[in-house]
N, C-alpha and C positions, 0 to 999 in steps of 0.2 A: 405477969407484968401489966400494970394499968395502962390506959391509953396515954396519960400524961407522961409516964416514964418512957414509953415508946417514942414519944415526940422529942423528948430531951436527948435520948440516945441517938436518934437520927440527926439531930442538930449538931451534936458533938462530932459525929462521924463526918458531917459535911465540912466542919472547921479544920479537920486534920490535914487535908491536902493544901489548904490555904496557908496554914502555919508552916508546913514543910517547905512550900515554895518561898515564903518570906524568909525563912531561916537560910535557905540556899542562896538567895539573892544577897543577904547580908554577909554571908561568908565570902562570896565572890568579891564584893566591894571591899571587904577588909583585906583580902589577899592582894587586890590591885592597888590599894592606897599606898603601901610602903614603896612599891616600885615607882609609882608616879612621884612620890616625894623625893625618892633618891634621884630621879631624873632631874627634877627641878633643882635639887641641891648641887648636883654635878654641874649643871649649866651655870649656876651662880658662882661656882668655885673656879671656873675657867672663862672669865669674861674676855671679850675681844679687846686687844690692846688699843688704847686711844692714840690717835696721831699726835706726834710731837714736832715742834719746831725749836731748834736750838743752834747755837754757833757751832760751826764745823771745826773738827780737829785739823789744823792746817800746818803744813811745813813750808815756810816761806824762805826762799833762797836769798832774798834781798829785802829785808825789812827796813822801811824808811823811818818809822817812828809813830808816835801818837799825836792825833790832832788836838790842838789846844782848845778848839771850840766844840767838837763833837765827841772827843774821847775815843774815836775810832783808831784802830791800828791799820796803818797803810803799808802796802807792800808793792814793790815794783813787779810788773809783769814783764819778764824777759823773753826775748825771741829765742827760738831754738827748734831743734828737730827731735830731740830725745825727751819723751815724757818724764823720765826720772829727773830731768834738770828743770822742770817747771815747778809751779806751786802745787804741792801735793795735798789733796783734799781726801781725808779718810771718811768713808761712809759707815755709819754704825750698823750693827746687825739689825736687819729689817725684814719685813714681810711685804711683798708687793713693790711697786715702783717708788722711787725716791725723787723728790723735787729739790733741785739745787738752785739757790738764789745768791746773787752778789751784786755789788755796784762797781762799775768801771768809771774811771776818771781819766781825763787827759793829763799828761805829765808836762808841766811847764817849769823852766828854770827862771825864776824871777830876778830881774835886774832893776833896781830902783833908778839907776841912771837912765836906762832906756825908757822906763815908764815916764820919768820927768821930761824926757826929750820927745815923747810921743812916738817912740819907735819900738814899743813892746809888742806890737800886734803879731799874733801867730795863730794859725788854724791847724788843728791836729785831727788826723784820722788814724786811730789805733785799732788794729785787728788782732784778735786773739782767738784761741779755740780751747774747748774742753775736750781732752783726749782720754781714752782708756789707756791703761798701762801697756796694752798691746799696740799702741799708736794708731788706734781707730778713732776717727773724728766723731764726736757726739753732736756738737753744735758750735758754730762760730758766734762771736760777739764783737760788736763794733761800737766804739765811742767816737763821737764827732763833737768838737768843742772849739771855741775861739777865746783867745785871751787878748784884752786890751789894757785893762787896769787891774790893780789888785782886788778891786771889787768883784772881779770875775772868779776869784778863788773860791773853791768849795770850803776849804779849811786851810789853816797853816799848821805846819808840823814842827813840834818842839825838838829841842836837843841839838840845835845848830849853832854856828858861830856868828850868825847875822845879828842885827839889832833885835833886842828882846829875846835872844836865844832861839831865834827861828831859823829853820833851814831855808835855803833858796829854792829847793824843789817844792812845787805847789801843785796839789790836785785841783783840777779845773773841771767844772760841770759834774754831772752825775748821770750815768746811764744804767738804770736797773735792768738786770738780766735774770731770766727765769727759764729753767729747762728741766725736763724729766729725764731721769737716768734709768736704764734697764735694771730689772730686779737683781740680777746676779753680780752687778758691779760692786766692788768693795772699796775701790779707790780710783780717783781720777786726777788728771793733771791739767792745770791752767797754764797754757804756753802761748807766748806771743808769736805772731806771724810777721807783721810789718807795721811800720809807722810812716805816714806821709805828713810832711810839715810844709806849710806855706808861710813864708815870712816876707818882710819888705825886701830882703836881699835875695829872694829866689825860692824855688821849690826843691824839696829834698825827700828821698825815700830811704828808709833804713830797714834792713832785714838781716844784718849780721848777727849770728848767734851771740847771745849775751847782751844785746842792745835792749834797753827798756823801751817798751812801746806804749805802755799805759800804767795806771795805778789801780789797784783793787782794794776794796774794803767791804766789811759787813758780809762775809761769806757765811751762809746758813744752809741747813738741811731740814727738809720737812719729810717725815717718814713715819711709818707705823712699826713700832718695835716688834721684833720677832717673839712669838709666844714662847713662854717657858715650857720645856719638855714635860709631858705628863708623867706623874709618878706611877710606877707599876705597883699594883696591889697583889 
């Protein structure tokens, strides 16, 4: 073998380890690529649920009707001691804590005669509570409002026998309420506690079960839907 042939053979011998190492590295990368792609595909297939805000499913014991201006459904908040007798609010299947929101209004019975005579003044303090179905208090809510003229009404409720088909019961003012509920709660009750009224003819407190203490509207829940169960392979 000539000197040139010896040099070429030695060069080829040096290249063999490099090629072997390169081949091994490519094989490792090829083997790892599908697993990584599968991981990314799996993570895309099960995204984290997006938070939702929607009207709550409500069972109202004493629906007043629909507002002619706002289109809201108004419901009496009745006093009582049994959560099953309150306004029942169903919580959708969820993950984590739930935020419950609603608007409280004072409840006034409008008299056009008293309004014309300048004797319609009334100050209301209505207290209610959100309770679990085990009768545990989650949080209290209070609405404080004054009525002097019909301009103080938040809305008028249709379906009545009064002028223009309006009801005499009037929601006054608005008190937005916001509270967090524990994760395991599936249903709560909005139940009235008491009502204090100051009028020109005196001061009165009402707490008899079944007595309206306030009006509620716009009950909503904010929650993260519970993830769908993973399919077994």
